[in-house]
RODO-2510 file (C-alpha; in nm, 4 decimals, decimal comma):
residues 334
     n   res          X          Y          Z
     1     x   -12,9693     5,1049    -8,7557
     2     x   -12,7343     5,2567    -8,5220
     3     x   -12,7013     5,0960    -8,1737
     4     x   -12,6843     5,4801    -8,0572
     5     x   -13,0094     5,5770    -8,2380
     6     x   -13,2423     5,5411    -7,9452
     7     x   -13,5086     5,3553    -8,1478
     8     x   -13,6168     5,0446    -8,0065
     9     x   -13,4746     4,7244    -8,1199
    10     x   -13,5528     4,3679    -8,1141
    11     x   -13,3431     4,0644    -7,9779
    12     x   -13,4577     3,7032    -8,0069
    13     x   -13,3194     3,4459    -7,7866
    14     x   -13,3652     3,0966    -7,6991
    15     x   -13,2301     2,9615    -7,3707
    16     x   -13,4374     2,6679    -7,2652
    17     x   -13,7466     2,7430    -7,0338
    18     x   -13,8830     3,0814    -7,1447
    19     x   -13,9967     3,1708    -6,8091
    20     x   -13,6259     3,1725    -6,6817
    21     x   -13,4932     3,3698    -6,9718
    22     x   -13,7742     3,6092    -6,9560
    23     x   -13,7178     3,6639    -6,5757
    24     x   -13,3364     3,7120    -6,6225
    25     x   -13,3541     3,9858    -6,8939
    26     x   -13,6426     4,1877    -6,8103
    27     x   -13,4660     4,2923    -6,5110
    28     x   -13,1934     4,5071    -6,7294
    29     x   -13,2386     4,8799    -6,7656
    30     x   -13,3179     4,9673    -7,0967
    31     x   -13,5205     4,6561    -7,1635
    32     x   -13,8884     4,7831    -7,2255
    33     x   -14,0536     4,4303    -7,2784
    34     x   -13,9827     4,0645    -7,2789
    35     x   -14,2361     3,8286    -7,4457
    36     x   -14,2218     3,4702    -7,4187
    37     x   -14,2883     3,2485    -7,7438
    38     x   -14,2007     3,0076    -8,0063
    39     x   -13,9822     3,0689    -8,3026
    40     x   -13,7342     2,8498    -8,5211
    41     x   -13,9698     2,6414    -8,6925
    42     x   -14,1689     2,6279    -8,9935
    43     x   -14,5085     2,5809    -8,8545
    44     x   -14,7184     2,9166    -8,8806
    45     x   -14,9184     2,8328    -8,5726
    46     x   -14,8021     2,6676    -8,2413
    47     x   -14,9078     2,6384    -7,8886
    48     x   -14,7308     2,5225    -7,5831
    49     x   -14,8558     2,1472    -7,6140
    50     x   -14,7373     2,1237    -7,9810
    51     x   -14,4029     2,2712    -7,9125
    52     x   -14,3451     2,0619    -7,6072
    53     x   -14,4048     1,7509    -7,8306
    54     x   -14,0738     1,8439    -8,0150
    55     x   -14,2147     1,8142    -8,3509
    56     x   -14,2785     2,1648    -8,4757
    57     x   -13,9051     2,2546    -8,5158
    58     x   -13,9956     2,5629    -8,3045
    59     x   -13,8024     2,6521    -7,9855
    60     x   -13,9152     2,7975    -7,6507
    61     x   -13,7606     3,1720    -7,6922
    62     x   -13,8150     3,5129    -7,5717
    63     x   -13,8224     3,8620    -7,7582
    64     x   -13,6517     4,1329    -7,6073
    65     x   -13,7762     4,5025    -7,6867
    66     x   -13,4820     4,7286    -7,5638
    67     x   -13,3400     5,0890    -7,6087
    68     x   -12,9999     5,0891    -7,7349
    69     x   -12,9365     5,4089    -7,5796
    70     x   -12,9719     5,2626    -7,2341
    71     x   -12,8358     4,8891    -7,2949
    72     x   -12,6541     4,7627    -7,6166
    73     x   -12,7148     4,4405    -7,7886
    74     x   -12,3792     4,3077    -7,6861
    75     x   -12,4686     4,3631    -7,3396
    76     x   -12,8084     4,1883    -7,3441
    77     x   -12,6089     3,8855    -7,5093
    78     x   -12,3513     3,8895    -7,2428
    79     x   -12,6224     3,8554    -6,9807
    80     x   -12,8150     3,6041    -7,1655
    81     x   -12,4977     3,3944    -7,2055
    82     x   -12,4352     3,4045    -6,8210
    83     x   -12,7802     3,2653    -6,7515
    84     x   -12,7738     2,9514    -6,9929
    85     x   -12,5577     2,6320    -7,0611
    86     x   -12,4282     2,6969    -7,3927
    87     x   -12,2482     2,3827    -7,4164
    88     x   -12,5636     2,1596    -7,3955
    89     x   -12,6772     2,0265    -7,7413
    90     x   -12,9852     1,8309    -7,5982
    91     x   -13,1887     2,0894    -7,4074
    92     x   -13,1280     2,2965    -7,0918
    93     x   -13,0961     2,1535    -6,7331
    94     x   -13,4270     1,9634    -6,6578
    95     x   -13,5812     2,0622    -6,9787
    96     x   -13,4630     1,8000    -7,2740
    97     x   -13,5667     1,7963    -7,6518
    98     x   -13,4781     2,0175    -7,9660
    99     x   -13,7600     2,2745    -7,8069
   100     x   -13,5267     2,3642    -7,5382
   101     x   -13,2084     2,4016    -7,7150
   102     x   -13,0235     2,7318    -7,7149
   103     x   -12,9938     2,9947    -7,9896
   104     x   -12,9404     3,3494    -8,0915
   105     x   -13,1599     3,4555    -8,3482
   106     x   -13,0285     3,7521    -8,5195
   107     x   -13,2127     4,0505    -8,6985
   108     x   -12,9401     4,2085    -8,9223
   109     x   -12,5770     4,1476    -9,0219
   110     x   -12,4523     4,3476    -8,7051
   111     x   -12,6442     4,1443    -8,4679
   112     x   -12,4967     3,8310    -8,6271
   113     x   -12,1410     3,9745    -8,5941
   114     x   -12,2095     4,0350    -8,2264
   115     x   -12,3400     3,7211    -8,1716
   116     x   -12,0233     3,5649    -8,3161
   117     x   -11,8240     3,7720    -8,0888
   118     x   -12,0246     3,6970    -7,7770
   119     x   -11,9891     3,3245    -7,8462
   120     x   -11,6375     3,3394    -7,8946
   121     x   -11,5715     3,5381    -7,5831
   122     x   -11,7592     3,2534    -7,3949
   123     x   -11,5631     3,0036    -7,5585
   124     x   -11,2392     3,1879    -7,4689
   125     x   -11,3308     3,2297    -7,0977
   126     x   -11,2142     2,9016    -7,0142
   127     x   -11,5199     2,8515    -6,7845
   128     x   -11,6683     2,5558    -6,9794
   129     x   -11,4710     2,2069    -7,0431
   130     x   -11,7025     2,1403    -7,3067
   131     x   -11,7335     2,3274    -7,6581
   132     x   -12,0092     2,5869    -7,6969
   133     x   -12,2781     2,4732    -7,9270
   134     x   -12,5315     2,7472    -7,8906
   135     x   -12,6525     2,8323    -8,2749
   136     x   -12,6458     3,1636    -8,4411
   137     x   -12,9501     3,1620    -8,6775
   138     x   -13,1409     3,4145    -8,9002
   139     x   -13,4648     3,5392    -8,7183
   140     x   -13,7899     3,4318    -8,8548
   141     x   -14,1553     3,4873    -8,7423
   142     x   -14,1924     3,4872    -8,3654
   143     x   -14,5452     3,3378    -8,2249
   144     x   -14,6258     3,4759    -7,8862
   145     x   -14,6867     3,2147    -7,6286
   146     x   -15,0394     3,1829    -7,4530
   147     x   -15,1052     3,4697    -7,1950
   148     x   -15,0641     3,2817    -6,9050
   149     x   -14,6972     3,2112    -6,9906
   150     x   -14,6316     3,6043    -7,0175
   151     x   -14,7200     3,6565    -6,6393
   152     x   -14,6441     3,3241    -6,5137
   153     x   -14,3371     3,4262    -6,3006
   154     x   -14,5417     3,6695    -6,1202
   155     x   -14,8806     3,4688    -6,0963
   156     x   -14,6983     3,1597    -5,9527
   157     x   -14,3978     3,2930    -5,7985
   158     x   -14,3604     2,9896    -5,5753
   159     x   -14,4275     2,7358    -5,8342
   160     x   -14,1772     2,9348    -6,0719
   161     x   -13,9171     2,9400    -5,7612
   162     x   -13,9204     2,5664    -5,6967
   163     x   -13,9055     2,4941    -6,0694
   164     x   -13,6211     2,6978    -6,1225
   165     x   -13,4315     2,5380    -5,8246
   166     x   -13,5125     2,1817    -5,8727
   167     x   -13,4359     2,2167    -6,2490
   168     x   -13,0564     2,2580    -6,1524
   169     x   -13,0396     2,6010    -6,3628
   170     x   -12,9435     2,8112    -6,0666
   171     x   -12,7030     2,5663    -5,8983
   172     x   -12,5425     2,5240    -6,2416
   173     x   -12,4858     2,8956    -6,2992
   174     x   -12,3473     2,9544    -5,9671
   175     x   -12,0956     2,6769    -6,0117
   176     x   -11,9857     2,8663    -6,3264
   177     x   -12,0109     3,2221    -6,2512
   178     x   -12,0256     3,2347    -5,8924
   179     x   -12,3340     3,3701    -5,6804
   180     x   -12,5098     3,6408    -5,8820
   181     x   -12,5572     3,9855    -5,7217
   182     x   -12,8886     4,1139    -5,7099
   183     x   -12,9649     4,4156    -5,9332
   184     x   -12,8661     4,7461    -5,7459
   185     x   -13,1733     4,9083    -5,5381
   186     x   -12,9718     5,1633    -5,3802
   187     x   -13,2495     5,4366    -5,4305
   188     x   -13,4759     5,2413    -5,1801
   189     x   -13,2050     5,1446    -4,9515
   190     x   -13,2951     5,1280    -4,5809
   191     x   -13,0034     5,1608    -4,3326
   192     x   -12,9826     4,8264    -4,1259
   193     x   -12,9097     4,8536    -3,7577
   194     x   -12,5705     4,8336    -3,6069
   195     x   -12,6071     4,4725    -3,5309
   196     x   -12,6752     4,3896    -3,8888
   197     x   -12,4111     4,5905    -4,0108
   198     x   -12,1475     4,4257    -3,8020
   199     x   -12,2623     4,0871    -3,9222
   200     x   -12,2317     4,1845    -4,2803
   201     x   -11,9112     4,4170    -4,2932
   202     x   -11,5653     4,3459    -4,2129
   203     x   -11,4143     4,4892    -3,9087
   204     x   -11,2278     4,7284    -4,1095
   205     x   -11,5178     4,8109    -4,3260
   206     x   -11,7150     4,8711    -4,0160
   207     x   -11,4580     5,1034    -3,8446
   208     x   -11,4198     5,3112    -4,1511
   209     x   -11,7673     5,3441    -4,2724
   210     x   -11,9554     5,3536    -3,9176
   211     x   -11,6757     5,4840    -3,6957
   212     x   -11,4785     5,7304    -3,9308
   213     x   -11,1653     5,5357    -3,8864
   214     x   -10,8774     5,5773    -4,1701
   215     x   -10,7328     5,2736    -4,3078
   216     x   -10,3328     5,2502    -4,3602
   217     x   -10,2300     5,3905    -4,6778
   218     x   -10,0800     5,1603    -4,9637
   219     x   -10,2516     4,8483    -4,7767
   220     x   -10,5663     4,8320    -4,9724
   221     x   -10,7087     4,7106    -5,2849
   222     x   -10,8046     5,0094    -5,4766
   223     x   -10,5337     5,2691    -5,4646
   224     x   -10,3520     5,1514    -5,7606
   225     x   -10,6312     4,9675    -5,9249
   226     x   -10,6673     5,0805    -6,2885
   227     x   -10,9623     4,8578    -6,4216
   228     x   -11,2660     5,0050    -6,6020
   229     x   -11,5736     5,0106    -6,3975
   230     x   -11,7448     5,2100    -6,1189
   231     x   -11,7089     5,2348    -5,7191
   232     x   -12,0011     5,2095    -5,5176
   233     x   -12,0932     5,2302    -5,1360
   234     x   -11,9889     4,9061    -4,9729
   235     x   -12,2960     4,9657    -4,7356
   236     x   -12,5890     5,0972    -4,9647
   237     x   -12,4568     5,0152    -5,3132
   238     x   -12,5040     5,3563    -5,4257
   239     x   -12,2742     5,4628    -5,7285
   240     x   -12,0005     5,7064    -5,6074
   241     x   -11,7299     5,7397    -5,8387
   242     x   -11,6076     5,6218    -6,2010
   243     x   -11,2607     5,4617    -6,3069
   244     x   -11,2423     5,7543    -6,5632
   245     x   -11,1850     5,9978    -6,2784
   246     x   -10,9400     5,7831    -6,0866
   247     x   -10,5748     5,9059    -6,0595
   248     x   -10,2756     5,8146    -5,8514
   249     x   -10,2187     6,0798    -5,5927
   250     x    -9,9118     5,9109    -5,4363
   251     x   -10,1033     5,9124    -5,1088
   252     x   -10,1638     5,5358    -5,1162
   253     x   -10,5537     5,5813    -5,0860
   254     x   -10,8111     5,5662    -5,4075
   255     x   -10,8278     5,9265    -5,5320
   256     x   -11,0759     6,0799    -5,7664
   257     x   -11,1270     6,4265    -5,9314
   258     x   -11,4879     6,4267    -5,9250
   259     x   -11,7947     6,2013    -5,8102
   260     x   -12,0045     5,9750    -6,0686
   261     x   -12,3292     6,0883    -5,8879
   262     x   -12,2853     6,4394    -5,7243
   263     x   -12,6222     6,4020    -5,5519
   264     x   -12,5027     6,0626    -5,3642
   265     x   -12,2192     6,2559    -5,1961
   266     x   -12,2372     6,4581    -4,8756
   267     x   -11,9730     6,7065    -4,7380
   268     x   -11,9234     6,8484    -4,3940
   269     x   -11,6735     7,0185    -4,1984
   270     x   -11,4158     6,7961    -4,0134
   271     x   -11,2193     6,9646    -3,7181
   272     x   -11,1384     6,6462    -3,5261
   273     x   -10,7724     6,6737    -3,6062
   274     x   -10,7643     7,0759    -3,5284
   275     x   -10,7068     7,1694    -3,9025
   276     x   -11,0635     7,1948    -4,0827
   277     x   -11,1078     6,9495    -4,3476
   278     x   -11,4052     6,8615    -4,5615
   279     x   -11,5474     6,5082    -4,4964
   280     x   -11,7042     6,3178    -4,7636
   281     x   -12,0028     6,0661    -4,6980
   282     x   -12,2346     5,8838    -4,9145
   283     x   -12,6160     6,0178    -4,9024
   284     x   -12,8059     5,7130    -4,8822
   285     x   -12,5777     5,4893    -4,6653
   286     x   -12,4348     5,7719    -4,4623
   287     x   -12,1021     5,5884    -4,4760
   288     x   -11,7814     5,8074    -4,3950
   289     x   -11,5893     5,7524    -4,7219
   290     x   -11,2900     5,9970    -4,6455
   291     x   -11,2082     6,3678    -4,7445
   292     x   -11,1789     6,6196    -5,0514
   293     x   -10,8932     6,8369    -5,0892
   294     x   -10,8347     7,1358    -5,3175
   295     x   -10,5166     7,0105    -5,4571
   296     x   -10,6272     6,7705    -5,7381
   297     x   -10,5563     6,7812    -6,1104
   298     x   -10,7829     6,9286    -6,3854
   299     x   -11,0485     6,9380    -6,4766
   300     x   -11,1841     7,0086    -6,1370
   301     x   -10,8712     7,0755    -5,9158
   302     x   -11,0286     6,8390    -5,6324
   303     x   -10,8847     6,5405    -5,4765
   304     x   -11,1348     6,3022    -5,3196
   305     x   -10,9145     6,0825    -5,1101
   306     x   -11,1065     5,7869    -4,9957
   307     x   -11,0838     5,4775    -4,7867
   308     x   -11,0945     5,1640    -4,9937
   309     x   -11,2788     4,9948    -4,7359
   310     x   -11,5754     5,1997    -4,7719
   311     x   -11,5926     5,1242    -5,1570
   312     x   -11,7009     4,8259    -5,3620
   313     x   -11,5588     4,7984    -5,7211
   314     x   -11,8069     4,6950    -6,0045
   315     x   -11,6190     4,5889    -6,3225
   316     x   -11,7506     4,7341    -6,6673
   317     x   -11,8504     4,3567    -6,7699
   318     x   -12,0831     4,3259    -6,4717
   319     x   -12,2326     4,6449    -6,4395
   320     x   -12,5481     4,5777    -6,6563
   321     x   -12,6188     4,2534    -6,4571
   322     x   -12,5535     4,4406    -6,1316
   323     x   -12,8186     4,6951    -6,1992
   324     x   -12,5687     4,9889    -6,3138
   325     x   -12,5913     4,9682    -6,6766
   326     x   -12,7028     5,3427    -6,6981
   327     x   -12,3458     5,4451    -6,5850
   328     x   -12,1570     5,2626    -6,8771
   329     x   -12,1357     5,6020    -7,0390
   330     x   -11,9587     5,7348    -6,7497
   331     x   -11,6523     5,5214    -6,8344
   332     x   -11,5981     5,6961    -7,1569
   333     x   -11,3344     5,9780    -7,1601
   334     x   -11,4371     6,3190    -7,2031
***
């Protein structure tokens, strides 16, 4: 079955406590369901008490239903592996025993190949001192866990938050990967007051986005940046431009031929310097971004000349976890 077919597919993953894995994976765009359960053993029936005994051969796991047209199996594996300790052979964090060991249960040969590639990538990342021991195993029958487990993270938010914190999971992940970004929620962005913005933005970011200042050319992080990813508003997080449309204009400012999401761009006439220009602002954040000129290259003939201080770059490999997975196709060339 093709990853681009649009038919729903399954991924089965064991990462210790299934509440945590469920919570991490169900946030992904394109994931339609995540079911907690038990798999990997030979017992045809199992419940929480039996599996916790460690005698069934089953592991706590989740079965993920996803739309491959919106999120790929490789992207799911990437997010999964960023939320476990793949070097622990005895369990996960505070949960010890064979029922908490990590594994990727593949459903076909292509999933097996991608699982091998994902583990090889993690091993080569240099982030772990110990060897990666997450197993790659053929998927077998999956037993859904009791109903209260399926909604535990929502029905017992405080207990779940305490468990997750005191298990050591989040502190470990932060030590390896850094503090995670919350999934993008730019569609419901509410503009903070100026005091809050001054506290969260650097002086240059505030001057550019709120006071319509212009940063010096050739003295910013983005003008010659070439990595694949998207550029979002530093204030609101709304997606604005893609690396595919970035070009070197010779001006010393990041320049693009077209916006990634045209409806997130607002233009207005700017006569502050005497000669009329077209200012570019973000719709949700109302941030001053720069100006657009009719002297750009094909295919649009436009040059969106922007201030790097108004932009935050999201690398391709972080887009799904950060909530921008729907824009991955925009990185492909026309």
